Structures are given as C-alpha cells and as structure tokens.
N, CA, C and O atoms as a Tinker XYZ file with bonds, in Angstrom:
   324  protein
     1  N    116.289000 -111.592000    0.663000    73     2
     2  CA   115.864000 -111.428000    2.022000    64     1     3
     3  C    114.662000 -112.305000    2.347000    63     2     4     5
     4  O    113.772000 -112.460000    1.512000    81     3
     5  N    114.624000 -112.854000    3.491000    73     3     6
     6  CA   113.526000 -113.739000    3.886000    64     5     7
     7  C    112.285000 -113.027000    4.255000    63     6     8     9
     8  O    111.190000 -113.522000    3.987000    81     7
     9  N    112.407000 -111.828000    4.890000    73     7    10
    10  CA   111.146000 -111.190000    5.356000    64     9    11
    11  C    111.089000 -109.793000    4.748000    63    10    12    13
    12  O    112.091000 -109.188000    4.365000    81    11
    13  N    109.873000 -109.337000    4.691000    73    11    14
    14  CA   109.697000 -107.906000    4.235000    64    13    15
    15  C    109.632000 -107.040000    5.499000    63    14    16    17
    16  O    108.659000 -107.053000    6.252000    81    15
    17  N    110.691000 -106.312000    5.682000    73    15    18
    18  CA   110.762000 -105.497000    6.952000    64    17    19
    19  C    109.885000 -104.288000    6.798000    63    18    20    21
    20  O    109.793000 -103.720000    5.710000    81    19
    21  N    109.246000 -103.889000    7.853000    73    19    22
    22  CA   108.681000 -102.532000    7.918000    64    21    23
    23  C    109.847000 -101.599000    8.001000    63    22    24    25
    24  O    110.860000 -101.921000    8.623000    81    23
    25  N    109.725000 -100.435000    7.380000    73    23    26
    26  CA   110.803000  -99.472000    7.268000    64    25    27
    27  C    111.359000  -99.102000    8.726000    63    26    28    29
    28  O    112.569000  -99.033000    8.943000    81    27
    29  N    110.471000  -98.888000    9.625000    73    27    30
    30  CA   110.895000  -98.433000   10.992000    64    29    31
    31  C    111.563000  -99.633000   11.702000    63    30    32    33
    32  O    112.514000  -99.433000   12.458000    81    31
    33  N    111.107000 -100.819000   11.485000    73    31    34
    34  CA   111.671000 -102.053000   12.095000    64    33    35
    35  C    113.034000 -102.350000   11.530000    63    34    36    37
    36  O    113.929000 -102.727000   12.287000    81    35
    37  N    113.247000 -102.194000   10.186000    73    35    38
    38  CA   114.523000 -102.467000    9.660000    64    37    39
    39  C    115.552000 -101.358000   10.172000    63    38    40    41
    40  O    116.707000 -101.643000   10.491000    81    39
    41  N    115.074000 -100.188000   10.217000    73    39    42
    42  CA   115.889000  -99.072000   10.678000    64    41    43
    43  C    116.349000  -99.328000   12.138000    63    42    44    45
    44  O    117.506000  -99.114000   12.499000    81    43
    45  N    115.430000  -99.770000   12.907000    73    43    46
    46  CA   115.722000 -100.155000   14.285000    64    45    47
    47  C    116.789000 -101.297000   14.419000    63    46    48    49
    48  O    117.723000 -101.221000   15.217000    81    47
    49  N    116.591000 -102.316000   13.616000    73    47    50
    50  CA   117.572000 -103.438000   13.592000    64    49    51
    51  C    118.899000 -102.995000   13.221000    63    50    52    53
    52  O    119.895000 -103.420000   13.807000    81    51
    53  N    118.963000 -102.076000   12.176000    73    51    54
    54  CA   120.293000 -101.599000   11.675000    64    53    55
    55  C    120.969000 -100.787000   12.800000    63    54    56    57
    56  O    122.175000 -100.879000   13.030000    81    55
    57  N    120.110000  -99.968000   13.506000    73    55    58
    58  CA   120.678000  -99.197000   14.630000    64    57    59
    59  C    121.191000 -100.100000   15.766000    63    58    60    61
    60  O    122.195000  -99.805000   16.415000    81    59
    61  N    120.498000 -101.161000   15.973000    73    59    62
    62  CA   121.004000 -102.108000   17.076000    64    61    63
    63  C    122.256000 -102.808000   16.624000    63    62    64    65
    64  O    123.068000 -103.108000   17.500000    81    63
    65  N    122.495000 -103.082000   15.479000    73    63    66
    66  CA   123.708000 -103.647000   14.875000    64    65    67
    67  C    124.875000 -102.676000   15.110000    63    66    68    69
    68  O    125.961000 -103.019000   15.576000    81    67
    69  N    124.526000 -101.364000   14.720000    73    67    70
    70  CA   125.560000 -100.320000   14.925000    64    69    71
    71  C    125.841000 -100.160000   16.410000    63    70    72    73
    72  O    126.997000 -100.025000   16.810000    81    71
    73  N    124.837000 -100.173000   17.198000    73    71    74
    74  CA   125.104000 -100.077000   18.686000    64    73    75
    75  C    125.928000 -101.172000   19.162000    63    74    76    77
    76  O    126.850000 -100.927000   19.940000    81    75
    77  N    125.667000 -102.465000   18.738000    73    75    78
    78  CA   126.432000 -103.559000   19.225000    64    77    79
    79  C    127.919000 -103.389000   18.829000    63    78    80    81
    80  O    128.798000 -103.618000   19.660000    81    79
    81  N    128.200000 -103.004000   17.617000    73    79    82
    82  CA   129.546000 -102.817000   17.218000    64    81    83
    83  C    130.266000 -101.743000   18.032000    63    82    84    85
    84  O    131.446000 -101.849000   18.366000    81    83
    85  N    129.508000 -100.734000   18.322000    73    83    86
    86  CA   130.137000  -99.581000   19.066000    64    85    87
    87  C    130.354000  -99.962000   20.535000    63    86    88    89
    88  O    131.403000  -99.693000   21.120000    81    87
    89  N    129.325000 -100.596000   21.109000    73    87    90
    90  CA   129.476000 -100.908000   22.597000    64    89    91
    91  C    130.313000 -102.146000   22.840000    63    90    92    93
    92  O    131.017000 -102.160000   23.849000    81    91
    93  N    130.311000 -103.195000   22.016000    73    91    94
    94  CA   130.971000 -104.401000   22.263000    64    93    95
    95  C    132.410000 -104.522000   21.612000    63    94    96    97
    96  O    133.276000 -105.269000   22.068000    81    95
    97  N    132.571000 -103.759000   20.562000    73    95    98
    98  CA   133.840000 -103.855000   19.753000    64    97    99
    99  C    134.510000 -102.467000   19.641000    63    98   100   101
   100  O    135.565000 -102.317000   19.025000    81    99
   101  N    133.873000 -101.480000   20.244000    73    99   102
   102  CA   134.386000 -100.131000   20.155000    64   101   103
   103  C    134.800000  -99.770000   18.749000    63   102   104   105
   104  O    135.883000  -99.248000   18.487000    81   103
   105  N    133.808000 -100.102000   17.793000    73   103   106
   106  CA   134.009000  -99.876000   16.387000    64   105   107
   107  C    132.730000  -99.291000   15.799000    63   106   108   109
   108  O    131.614000  -99.720000   16.093000    81   107
   109  N    132.940000  -98.343000   15.000000    73   107   110
   110  CA   131.735000  -97.639000   14.337000    64   109   111
   111  C    131.624000  -98.284000   12.993000    63   110   112   113
   112  O    132.611000  -98.437000   12.273000    81   111
   113  N    130.394000  -98.668000   12.652000    73   111   114
   114  CA   130.108000  -99.151000   11.294000    64   113   115
   115  C    128.985000  -98.324000   10.782000    63   114   116   117
   116  O    128.123000  -97.870000   11.535000    81   115
   117  N    128.999000  -98.129000    9.492000    73   115   118
   118  CA   128.012000  -97.276000    8.830000    64   117   119
   119  C    126.614000  -98.008000    8.643000    63   118   120   121
   120  O    126.466000  -99.197000    8.927000    81   119
   121  N    125.693000  -97.274000    8.188000    73   119   122
   122  CA   124.326000  -97.831000    8.011000    64   121   123
   123  C    124.337000  -98.877000    6.929000    63   122   124   125
   124  O    123.665000  -99.901000    7.059000    81   123
   125  N    125.091000  -98.649000    5.847000    73   123   126
   126  CA   125.149000  -99.671000    4.725000    64   125   127
   127  C    125.834000 -101.011000    5.188000    63   126   128   129
   128  O    125.415000 -102.115000    4.842000    81   127
   129  N    126.910000 -100.816000    5.988000    73   127   130
   130  CA   127.539000 -102.040000    6.493000    64   129   131
   131  C    126.617000 -102.780000    7.395000    63   130   132   133
   132  O    126.546000 -104.006000    7.322000    81   131
   133  N    125.874000 -102.063000    8.283000    73   131   134
   134  CA   124.981000 -102.753000    9.210000    64   133   135
   135  C    123.825000 -103.394000    8.474000    63   134   136   137
   136  O    123.400000 -104.494000    8.830000    81   135
   137  N    123.321000 -102.744000    7.479000    73   135   138
   138  CA   122.249000 -103.337000    6.705000    64   137   139
   139  C    122.755000 -104.625000    5.902000    63   138   140   141
   140  O    122.041000 -105.622000    5.795000    81   139
   141  N    123.954000 -104.542000    5.382000    73   139   142
   142  CA   124.487000 -105.753000    4.732000    64   141   143
   143  C    124.639000 -106.906000    5.702000    63   142   144   145
   144  O    124.368000 -108.065000    5.385000    81   143
   145  N    125.087000 -106.542000    6.908000    73   143   146
   146  CA   125.186000 -107.600000    7.964000    64   145   147
   147  C    123.836000 -108.201000    8.282000    63   146   148   149
   148  O    123.711000 -109.417000    8.424000    81   147
   149  N    122.833000 -107.365000    8.393000    73   147   150
   150  CA   121.434000 -107.792000    8.701000    64   149   151
   151  C    121.013000 -108.694000    7.574000    63   150   152   153
   152  O    120.540000 -109.795000    7.857000    81   151
   153  N    121.139000 -108.340000    6.375000    73   151   154
   154  CA   120.693000 -109.209000    5.205000    64   153   155
   155  C    121.466000 -110.491000    5.265000    63   154   156   157
   156  O    120.867000 -111.552000    5.087000    81   155
   157  N    122.806000 -110.469000    5.513000    73   155   158
   158  CA   123.569000 -111.711000    5.528000    64   157   159
   159  C    123.041000 -112.726000    6.588000    63   158   160   161
   160  O    122.836000 -113.915000    6.340000    81   159
   161  N    122.845000 -112.134000    7.784000    73   159   162
   162  CA   122.292000 -113.006000    8.838000    64   161   163
   163  C    120.911000 -113.522000    8.575000    63   162   164   165
   164  O    120.574000 -114.663000    8.889000    81   163
   165  N    120.089000 -112.624000    7.971000    73   163   166
   166  CA   118.713000 -112.980000    7.683000    64   165   167
   167  C    118.749000 -114.167000    6.580000    63   166   168   169
   168  O    117.996000 -115.132000    6.704000    81   167
   169  N    119.527000 -114.072000    5.650000    73   167   170
   170  CA   119.634000 -115.095000    4.604000    64   169   171
   171  C    120.245000 -116.322000    5.054000    63   170   172   173
   172  O    119.742000 -117.414000    4.789000    81   171
   173  N    121.405000 -116.180000    5.785000    73   171   174
   174  CA   122.192000 -117.447000    6.145000    64   173   175
   175  C    121.671000 -118.162000    7.411000    63   174   176   177
   176  O    121.729000 -119.388000    7.501000    81   175
   177  N    121.162000 -117.388000    8.386000    73   175   178
   178  CA   120.873000 -117.967000    9.710000    64   177   179
   179  C    119.380000 -117.824000   10.015000    63   178   180   181
   180  O    118.872000 -118.550000   10.870000    81   179
   181  N    118.689000 -116.957000    9.381000    73   179   182
   182  CA   117.277000 -116.652000    9.728000    64   181   183
   183  C    116.332000 -117.915000    9.537000    63   182   184   185
   184  O    115.306000 -118.046000   10.205000    81   183
   185  N    116.745000 -118.840000    8.576000    73   183   186
   186  CA   115.919000 -119.997000    8.406000    64   185   187
   187  C    115.945000 -120.883000    9.573000    63   186   188   189
   188  O    114.957000 -121.564000    9.852000    81   187
   189  N    117.058000 -120.915000   10.296000    73   187   190
   190  CA   117.155000 -121.806000   11.539000    64   189   191
   191  C    116.204000 -121.287000   12.625000    63   190   192   193
   192  O    115.531000 -122.083000   13.281000    81   191
   193  N    116.139000 -119.944000   12.827000    73   191   194
   194  CA   115.264000 -119.347000   13.724000    64   193   195
   195  C    113.796000 -119.569000   13.351000    63   194   196   197
   196  O    112.956000 -119.876000   14.197000    81   195
   197  N    113.520000 -119.403000   12.059000    73   195   198
   198  CA   112.222000 -119.598000   11.592000    64   197   199
   199  C    111.727000 -121.048000   11.825000    63   198   200   201
   200  O    110.581000 -121.246000   12.228000    81   199
   201  N    112.593000 -122.065000   11.569000    73   199   202
   202  CA   112.231000 -123.475000   11.671000    64   201   203
   203  C    112.101000 -123.736000   13.192000    63   202   204   205
   204  O    111.248000 -124.533000   13.583000    81   203
   205  N    112.858000 -123.141000   14.005000    73   203   206
   206  CA   112.660000 -123.408000   15.468000    64   205   207
   207  C    111.368000 -122.798000   15.902000    63   206   208   209
   208  O    110.708000 -123.375000   16.766000    81   207
   209  N    110.945000 -121.660000   15.366000    73   207   210
   210  CA   109.631000 -121.105000   15.683000    64   209   211
   211  C    108.437000 -122.034000   15.237000    63   210   212   213
   212  O    107.425000 -122.180000   15.923000    81   211
   213  N    108.634000 -122.597000   14.125000    73   211   214
   214  CA   107.639000 -123.503000   13.541000    64   213   215
   215  C    107.494000 -124.738000   14.440000    63   214   216   217
   216  O    106.379000 -125.172000   14.730000    81   215
   217  N    108.632000 -125.302000   14.878000    73   215   218
   218  CA   108.643000 -126.432000   15.725000    64   217   219
   219  C    108.014000 -126.086000   17.109000    63   218   220   221
   220  O    107.314000 -126.908000   17.700000    81   219
   221  N    108.272000 -124.891000   17.593000    73   219   222
   222  CA   107.647000 -124.503000   18.881000    64   221   223
   223  C    106.125000 -124.315000   18.740000    63   222   224   225
   224  O    105.349000 -124.669000   19.629000    81   223
   225  N    105.728000 -123.740000   17.584000    73   223   226
   226  CA   104.253000 -123.548000   17.327000    64   225   227
   227  C    103.647000 -124.920000   17.154000    63   226   228   229
   228  O    102.532000 -125.132000   17.631000    81   227
   229  N    104.290000 -125.853000   16.516000    73   227   230
   230  CA   103.724000 -127.213000   16.340000    64   229   231
   231  C    103.500000 -127.858000   17.679000    63   230   232   233
   232  O    102.447000 -128.457000   17.897000    81   231
   233  N    104.449000 -127.759000   18.589000    73   231   234
   234  CA   104.318000 -128.307000   19.977000    64   233   235
   235  C    103.124000 -127.715000   20.700000    63   234   236   237
   236  O    102.356000 -128.439000   21.332000    81   235
   237  N    102.961000 -126.394000   20.611000    73   235   238
   238  CA   101.868000 -125.709000   21.244000    64   237   239
   239  C    100.604000 -126.081000   20.632000    63   238   240   241
   240  O     99.620000 -126.196000   21.362000    81   239
   241  N    100.506000 -126.289000   19.354000    73   239   242
   242  CA    99.229000 -126.717000   18.656000    64   241   243
   243  C     98.874000 -128.153000   19.136000    63   242   244   245
   244  O     97.710000 -128.450000   19.406000    81   243
   245  N     99.863000 -129.003000   19.234000    73   243   246
   246  CA    99.638000 -130.376000   19.622000    64   245   247
   247  C     99.105000 -130.410000   21.054000    63   246   248   249
   248  O     98.189000 -131.175000   21.356000    81   247
   249  N     99.688000 -129.564000   21.959000    73   247   250
   250  CA    99.180000 -129.513000   23.331000    64   249   251
   251  C     97.807000 -129.007000   23.369000    63   250   252   253
   252  O     96.989000 -129.526000   24.128000    81   251
   253  N     97.491000 -128.004000   22.586000    73   251   254
   254  CA    96.174000 -127.386000   22.616000    64   253   255
   255  C     95.161000 -128.401000   22.021000    63   254   256   257
   256  O     94.034000 -128.447000   22.515000    81   255
   257  N     95.483000 -129.191000   21.022000    73   255   258
   258  CA    94.629000 -130.213000   20.431000    64   257   259
   259  C     94.318000 -131.302000   21.487000    63   258   260   261
   260  O     93.196000 -131.795000   21.609000    81   259
   261  N     95.399000 -131.646000   22.249000    73   259   262
   262  CA    95.162000 -132.678000   23.258000    64   261   263
   263  C     94.226000 -132.197000   24.311000    63   262   264   265
   264  O     93.357000 -132.957000   24.739000    81   263
   265  N     94.352000 -130.954000   24.764000    73   263   266
   266  CA    93.416000 -130.383000   25.730000    64   265   267
   267  C     92.023000 -130.323000   25.166000    63   266   268   269
   268  O     91.053000 -130.621000   25.863000    81   267
   269  N     91.911000 -129.946000   23.926000    73   267   270
   270  CA    90.566000 -129.801000   23.301000    64   269   271
   271  C     89.911000 -131.194000   23.249000    63   270   272   273
   272  O     88.716000 -131.355000   23.498000    81   271
   273  N     90.749000 -132.193000   22.913000    73   271   274
   274  CA    90.210000 -133.555000   22.832000    64   273   275
   275  C     89.683000 -133.954000   24.173000    63   274   276   277
   276  O     88.593000 -134.518000   24.257000    81   275
   277  N     90.431000 -133.678000   25.255000    73   275   278
   278  CA    89.968000 -134.016000   26.619000    64   277   279
   279  C     88.704000 -133.353000   26.944000    63   278   280   281
   280  O     87.794000 -133.981000   27.484000    81   279
   281  N     88.596000 -132.020000   26.618000    73   279   282
   282  CA    87.473000 -131.257000   26.911000    64   281   283
   283  C     86.277000 -131.737000   26.149000    63   282   284   285
   284  O     85.190000 -131.774000   26.725000    81   283
   285  N     86.387000 -132.098000   24.931000    73   283   286
   286  CA    85.314000 -132.625000   24.149000    64   285   287
   287  C     84.829000 -134.007000   24.691000    63   286   288   289
   288  O     83.632000 -134.293000   24.700000    81   287
   289  N     85.767000 -134.824000   25.127000    73   287   290
   290  CA    85.426000 -136.093000   25.687000    64   289   291
   291  C     84.672000 -135.919000   26.990000    63   290   292   293
   292  O     83.775000 -136.704000   27.300000    81   291
   293  N     85.021000 -134.909000   27.749000    73   291   294
   294  CA    84.295000 -134.655000   29.061000    64   293   295
   295  C     82.799000 -134.245000   28.785000    63   294   296   297
   296  O     81.967000 -134.393000   29.680000    81   295
   297  N     82.464000 -133.751000   27.606000    73   295   298
   298  CA    81.144000 -133.289000   27.289000    64   297   299
   299  C     80.288000 -134.517000   26.918000    63   298   300   301
   300  O     79.067000 -134.375000   26.841000    81   299
   301  N     80.839000 -135.673000   26.692000    73   299   302
   302  CA    80.048000 -136.772000   26.280000    64   301   303
   303  C     79.122000 -137.261000   27.440000    63   302   304   305
   304  O     79.474000 -137.250000   28.620000    81   303
   305  N     77.928000 -137.684000   27.001000    73   303   306
   306  CA    76.919000 -138.109000   28.003000    64   305   307
   307  C     76.843000 -139.672000   27.952000    63   306   308   309
   308  O     77.017000 -140.299000   26.907000    81   307
   309  N     76.578000 -140.235000   29.121000    73   307   310
   310  CA    76.501000 -141.699000   29.139000    64   309   311
   311  C     75.314000 -142.203000   28.242000    63   310   312   313
   312  O     74.293000 -141.522000   28.141000    81   311
   313  N     75.449000 -143.324000   27.634000    73   311   314
   314  CA    74.393000 -143.911000   26.916000    64   313   315
   315  C     73.847000 -145.157000   27.608000    63   314   316   317
   316  O     74.534000 -145.858000   28.351000    81   315
   317  N     72.575000 -145.385000   27.320000    73   315   318
   318  CA    71.888000 -146.563000   27.948000    64   317   319
   319  C     72.172000 -147.849000   27.018000    63   318   320   321
   320  O     72.090000 -147.796000   25.791000    81   319
   321  N     72.477000 -148.888000   27.663000    73   319   322
   322  CA    72.734000 -150.111000   26.897000    64   321   323
   323  C     71.741000 -151.151000   27.309000    63   322   324
   324  O     71.767000 -152.268000   26.793000    81   323
C-alpha cells in the first residue's frame, strides 16, 4: 500500500466503495472485497494521481518563486553612477 491510512479515513473509503457498488451497480460487496479493491487501486493507479499532484505543486511553486523574484526586484533601490 502506498499510503498509511488513518483508520477512520480507510473505513470511510471502504464505505464509499461499497456505496458505489450498491448505488451504481445494484450490487452489495462486503468490507473485505471493498478493502481489496481500495488496495488494488491504491497500488496500481495511485502513483498516477500522486505524480499529477507533484506536477501541480511544482507549477504552483514556480509561479510563487516568480512572484517572489518580482517582489524582491521591486525592493531594489537605484544606485548612483
């Protein structure tokens, strides 16, 4: 598993999977089946979501750094030559 779930968060995610199967597929699945599905998606697909988050954070950091550079440049005082 890629992340260490808090017990209540994992329980919530499992219940959401069970709810999805019931509401969308009219199929009941047990807690163990839902947990196995959660672990499968976490291991097989979770990395793609993680990498997308890292890319988004990188873009935000670059934008912030550019603004910071502009702000620092604005603080410069003219020099006499």
